[in-house]
Kinemage of the C-alpha trace (Angstrom):
@kinemage 1
@onewidth
@group {chain A} dominant
@subgroup {mainchain}
@vectorlist {calphas} color= white
{ca met a 1} P 24.885 1.156 -5.587
{ca val a 2} L 21.495 2.852 -5.364
{ca ser a 3} L 21.420 6.580 -6.112
{ca lys a 4} L 19.703 9.296 -4.057
{ca asn a 5} L 17.173 9.804 -6.847
{ca gln a 6} L 16.375 6.082 -6.882
{ca ile a 7} L 15.952 6.065 -3.100
{ca lys a 8} L 13.641 9.073 -3.363
{ca leu a 9} L 11.578 7.432 -6.108
{ca ile a 10} L 11.184 4.086 -4.345
{ca ser a 11} L 10.465 5.722 -0.984
{ca gly a 12} L 7.703 7.672 -2.710
{ca leu a 13} L 6.189 4.426 -3.993
{ca his a 14} L 5.284 3.547 -0.405
{ca gln a 15} L 2.439 6.070 -0.901
{ca lys a 16} L -0.562 5.431 -3.160
{ca lys a 17} L -0.456 8.934 -4.641
{ca gln a 18} L 3.130 8.489 -5.815
{ca arg a 19} L 2.523 4.978 -7.110
{ca phe a 20} L -0.202 6.232 -9.417
{ca ala a 21} L 1.668 9.408 -10.348
{ca asn a 22} L 4.643 7.311 -11.501
{ca gln a 23} L 2.596 4.276 -12.588
{ca leu a 24} L 5.040 2.105 -10.647
{ca phe a 25} L 4.914 -0.238 -7.674
{ca phe a 26} L 7.439 -2.476 -5.942
{ca ala a 27} L 7.651 -6.034 -4.657
{ca glu a 28} L 10.021 -7.621 -2.162
{ca gly a 29} L 11.304 -11.151 -1.679
{ca val a 30} L 12.699 -13.751 -4.056
{ca lys a 31} L 9.448 -15.742 -4.512
{ca val a 32} L 7.200 -12.755 -5.199
{ca ile a 33} L 9.684 -11.167 -7.585
{ca gln a 34} L 10.271 -14.435 -9.453
{ca glu a 35} L 6.510 -14.871 -9.899
{ca leu a 36} L 6.159 -11.351 -11.279
{ca leu a 37} L 9.148 -11.764 -13.606
{ca leu a 38} L 7.426 -14.810 -15.122
{ca ser a 39} L 4.197 -12.856 -15.629
{ca asn a 40} L 3.125 -10.009 -17.911
{ca phe a 41} L 4.316 -7.394 -15.431
{ca glu a 42} L 7.114 -5.286 -16.903
{ca leu a 43} L 10.219 -4.874 -14.751
{ca glu a 44} L 11.481 -1.329 -14.265
{ca his a 45} L 14.495 -2.215 -12.111
{ca leu a 46} L 15.706 -4.872 -9.678
{ca tyr a 47} L 17.821 -4.211 -6.584
{ca thr a 48} L 19.465 -7.162 -4.870
{ca thr a 49} L 22.081 -7.801 -2.196
{ca leu a 50} L 23.036 -11.130 -3.801
{ca asn a 51} L 24.422 -12.188 -7.158
{ca asp a 52} L 21.110 -13.731 -8.198
{ca phe a 53} L 18.460 -13.153 -10.868
{ca glu a 54} L 21.028 -13.691 -13.609
{ca glu a 55} L 18.175 -13.897 -16.120
{ca val a 56} L 17.595 -10.161 -15.625
{ca ser a 57} L 19.626 -7.870 -17.860
{ca ser a 58} L 22.506 -6.119 -16.092
{ca ser a 59} L 21.050 -2.791 -17.240
{ca lys a 60} L 18.000 -3.482 -15.077
{ca arg a 61} L 19.758 -5.087 -12.121
{ca thr a 62} L 21.754 -3.309 -9.430
{ca leu a 63} L 23.772 -4.940 -6.660
{ca ile a 64} L 23.230 -3.035 -3.400
{ca thr a 65} L 24.225 -3.372 0.260
{ca asp a 66} L 22.007 -4.452 3.136
{ca gln a 67} L 22.052 -0.872 4.431
{ca glu a 68} L 20.897 0.482 1.074
{ca leu a 69} L 18.083 -2.081 0.977
{ca lys a 70} L 16.885 -0.921 4.397
{ca lys a 71} L 16.532 2.615 3.031
{ca ile a 72} L 14.065 1.550 0.328
{ca ser a 73} L 12.327 -1.465 1.904
{ca ala a 74} L 8.831 -1.394 3.405
{ca leu a 75} L 9.684 -4.378 5.632
{ca ser a 76} L 10.936 -4.122 9.200
{ca thr a 77} L 13.316 -6.961 8.348
{ca pro a 78} L 14.149 -6.534 4.647
{ca asn a 79} L 14.562 -9.522 2.374
{ca ser a 80} L 17.489 -9.775 -0.022
{ca cys a 81} L 15.838 -8.006 -2.956
{ca leu a 82} L 13.353 -5.395 -4.119
{ca ala a 83} L 12.008 -4.916 -7.632
{ca val a 84} L 10.132 -2.005 -9.166
{ca phe a 85} L 7.502 -2.874 -11.780
{ca lys a 86} L 5.338 -0.832 -14.131
{ca met a 87} L 1.623 -0.794 -13.352
{ca pro a 88} L -0.240 -2.608 -16.132
{ca ala a 89} L -3.443 -1.241 -17.608
{ca glu a 90} L -6.566 -2.794 -16.090
{ca asn a 91} L -7.821 -5.741 -18.112
{ca lys a 92} L -11.418 -6.072 -19.248
{ca ile a 93} L -13.693 -7.491 -16.553
{ca ile a 94} L -14.365 -11.235 -16.837
{ca asn a 95} L -18.134 -11.206 -16.370
{ca ser a 96} L -18.702 -14.945 -16.020
{ca gly a 97} L -18.103 -17.791 -13.600
{ca leu a 98} L -17.648 -16.910 -9.943
{ca ile a 99} L -16.665 -13.306 -9.220
{ca val a 100} L -15.532 -12.060 -5.812
{ca ala a 101} L -16.617 -8.471 -5.107
{ca leu a 102} L -14.961 -6.622 -2.223
{ca asp a 103} L -17.022 -3.927 -0.533
{ca asp a 104} L -14.622 -1.564 1.246
{ca ile a 105} L -11.921 -4.013 2.397
{ca arg a 106} L -9.354 -1.880 4.204
{ca asp a 107} L -6.699 -4.251 5.583
{ca pro a 108} L -3.828 -4.938 3.134
{ca gly a 109} L -3.207 -8.389 4.594
{ca asn a 110} L -6.843 -9.351 4.075
{ca leu a 111} L -6.837 -8.216 0.452
{ca gly a 112} L -3.581 -10.040 -0.267
{ca thr a 113} L -4.871 -13.229 1.343
{ca ile a 114} L -8.189 -13.037 -0.519
{ca leu a 115} L -6.289 -12.675 -3.779
{ca arg a 116} L -4.242 -15.790 -2.943
{ca leu a 117} L -7.436 -17.662 -2.112
{ca cys a 118} L -8.987 -16.701 -5.436
{ca asp a 119} L -5.871 -17.931 -7.202
{ca trp a 120} L -6.042 -21.231 -5.251
{ca phe a 121} L -9.726 -21.825 -5.982
{ca gly a 122} L -9.523 -20.766 -9.622
{ca ile a 123} L -11.459 -17.513 -9.296
{ca lys a 124} L -10.304 -15.354 -12.194
{ca gln a 125} L -11.998 -12.047 -11.331
{ca ile a 126} L -12.041 -9.779 -8.276
{ca ile a 127} L -14.087 -6.577 -8.332
{ca cys a 128} L -13.088 -3.958 -5.746
{ca ser a 129} L -15.043 -0.933 -4.595
{ca lys a 130} L -13.124 2.292 -5.000
{ca glu a 131} L -12.770 2.469 -1.202
{ca thr a 132} L -10.988 -0.890 -1.034
{ca val a 133} L -7.262 -0.790 -0.264
{ca asp a 134} L -4.970 -0.377 -3.289
{ca ile a 135} L -3.864 -3.689 -4.822
{ca tyr a 136} L -0.360 -2.219 -5.290
{ca asn a 137} L 0.062 -1.337 -1.623
{ca pro a 138} L 3.404 -3.003 -0.666
{ca lys a 139} L 1.726 -5.022 2.105
{ca val a 140} L -0.905 -6.299 -0.325
{ca val a 141} L 1.706 -7.259 -2.935
{ca gln a 142} L 3.713 -9.074 -0.244
{ca ala a 143} L 0.657 -10.948 1.068
{ca thr a 144} L -0.342 -12.184 -2.401
{ca met a 145} L 2.927 -14.148 -2.681
{ca gly a 146} L 2.802 -13.768 -6.452
{ca ser a 147} L -0.922 -14.439 -6.970
{ca ile a 148} L -1.306 -10.801 -8.006
{ca ala a 149} L 0.016 -11.938 -11.393
{ca arg a 150} L -2.733 -14.519 -11.932
{ca val a 151} L -6.022 -12.910 -10.828
{ca asn a 152} L -7.760 -10.081 -12.691
{ca val a 153} L -8.514 -7.164 -10.312
{ca asn a 154} L -10.634 -4.132 -11.235
{ca tyr a 155} L -11.695 -1.101 -9.196
{ca ile a 156} L -15.155 0.188 -10.122
{ca asp a 157} L -18.428 1.372 -8.607
{ca leu a 158} L -19.846 -1.837 -7.129
{ca lys a 159} L -23.453 -0.671 -7.163
{ca thr a 160} L -23.312 0.133 -10.882
{ca phe a 161} L -21.578 -3.148 -11.713
{ca ile a 162} L -24.103 -5.268 -9.808
{ca ala a 163} L -27.041 -3.356 -11.300
{ca gln a 164} L -25.830 -4.164 -14.815
{ca thr a 165} L -25.299 -7.907 -14.349
{ca asp a 166} L -27.759 -10.817 -14.576
{ca leu a 167} L -25.643 -13.006 -12.297
{ca pro a 168} L -27.021 -14.003 -8.876
{ca val a 169} L -25.538 -11.984 -6.010
{ca phe a 170} L -24.496 -13.730 -2.789
{ca gly a 171} L -23.672 -12.144 0.547
{ca thr a 172} L -22.980 -13.510 4.033
{ca phe a 173} L -25.089 -12.412 6.991
{ca met a 174} L -25.886 -13.719 10.456
{ca asp a 175} L -29.487 -14.420 9.374
{ca gly a 176} L -28.727 -16.078 6.043
{ca glu a 177} L -29.277 -19.620 4.785
{ca asn a 178} L -26.804 -22.195 6.100
{ca ile a 179} L -24.093 -22.366 3.423
{ca tyr a 180} L -23.504 -26.070 4.149
{ca gln a 181} L -27.123 -26.833 3.247
{ca ser a 182} L -27.352 -24.551 0.224
{ca ser a 183} L -27.327 -25.424 -3.452
{ca leu a 184} L -24.613 -23.180 -4.860
{ca pro a 185} L -24.180 -22.387 -8.595
{ca gln a 186} L -21.027 -22.229 -10.664
{ca asn a 187} L -21.748 -18.630 -11.678
{ca gly a 188} L -22.417 -15.644 -9.462
{ca ile a 189} L -21.073 -12.655 -7.575
{ca ile a 190} L -19.877 -13.246 -4.012
{ca ile a 191} L -19.843 -10.041 -1.950
{ca met a 192} L -17.384 -9.767 0.943
{ca gly a 193} L -17.859 -6.778 3.234
{ca asn a 194} L -15.798 -4.372 5.309
{ca glu a 195} L -13.884 -5.799 8.282
{ca ala a 196} L -15.793 -3.729 10.859
{ca asn a 197} L -19.164 -3.034 9.241
{ca gly a 198} L -19.752 -5.896 6.832
{ca ile a 199} L -21.603 -5.356 3.553
{ca ser a 200} L -22.826 -1.783 3.131
{ca leu a 201} L -26.592 -1.182 3.243
{ca glu a 202} L -26.864 -0.079 -0.400
{ca ile a 203} L -25.053 -3.212 -1.593
{ca glu a 204} L -27.008 -5.425 0.834
{ca lys a 205} L -30.223 -4.359 -0.909
{ca met a 206} L -28.869 -5.824 -4.155
{ca val a 207} L -28.024 -9.245 -2.681
{ca thr a 208} L -30.320 -11.944 -4.078
{ca ser a 209} L -29.149 -14.826 -1.851
{ca arg a 210} L -28.273 -14.369 1.824
{ca leu a 211} L -25.902 -17.002 3.209
{ca thr a 212} L -24.462 -17.650 6.653
{ca ile a 213} L -21.520 -19.652 7.963
{ca pro a 214} L -23.051 -21.264 11.077
{ca arg a 215} L -21.321 -21.198 14.439
{ca phe a 216} L -20.682 -24.624 15.969
{ca gly a 217} L -19.158 -23.418 19.230
{ca glu a 218} L -21.147 -24.437 22.319
{ca leu a 219} L -21.352 -20.927 23.770
{ca gln a 220} L -22.088 -19.189 20.445
{ca lys a 221} L -20.153 -16.128 21.629
{ca thr a 222} L -17.976 -15.378 18.595
{ca glu a 223} L -19.391 -12.312 16.829
{ca ser a 224} L -17.803 -12.748 13.400
{ca leu a 225} L -15.070 -14.326 11.295
{ca asn a 226} L -12.105 -12.542 9.769
{ca val a 227} L -13.113 -11.611 6.211
{ca ala a 228} L -10.277 -13.592 4.606
{ca thr a 229} L -11.149 -16.669 6.697
{ca ala a 230} L -14.806 -16.323 5.711
{ca thr a 231} L -13.794 -16.013 2.050
{ca ala a 232} L -11.843 -19.267 2.277
{ca ile a 233} L -14.866 -21.140 3.675
{ca ile a 234} L -17.277 -19.650 1.137
{ca leu a 235} L -15.086 -20.347 -1.886
{ca ser a 236} L -14.449 -23.882 -0.676
{ca glu a 237} L -18.195 -24.545 -0.436
{ca phe a 238} L -18.934 -23.058 -3.859
{ca lys a 239} L -16.232 -25.195 -5.437
{ca arg a 240} L -17.257 -28.321 -3.536
{ca asn a 241} L -20.828 -27.917 -4.789
{ca ser a 242} L -19.621 -27.504 -8.356
């Protein structure tokens, strides 16, 4: 059974302010929770409607009803389990190899998908502007499908970070060099911009290599690609070239 205080706490974790005040976040679904349990994330408590997760101590595992799960879930159709984890301290930035820098990404699904893509393509570091959606937003955690445990994510001032690095800085623009005809290095910063406005003007000024993903459609009417889709294409090309 889940207590009123537990319901109040977990309901509060739906909001960024409460997540950071309590230094806690939650994940839902068997796969995501299993991935986090196998990582360095520290479990605060697990709530499940099934007799599963026997590897978790009974002191940190509570059997609840479907109705109780609905009260604490962020999903319209709740899964069978929800787990609360402690927020880890940010790790030191990995300032080598390929780094993905996110300039004001606002959609949780996009951030979660980009994190999964970085995990898939072996990108170890994501740098987020302070305006980018919170990595511990429940929708982001859900969309990562466990990749949140394997990619280093830091929130800092992008302009300051780029100014202090010697790595080449890549950005995608409509007037850039065709990415399929470009010689791409194994080290660099790849900037991905806001869903509506793209890369901000102050960050654009710091880009050293402008790239474009060419349109092949006959009518050439499509204005832009979804930022997560564009990230997939760009990372694939960088890795293919390497």
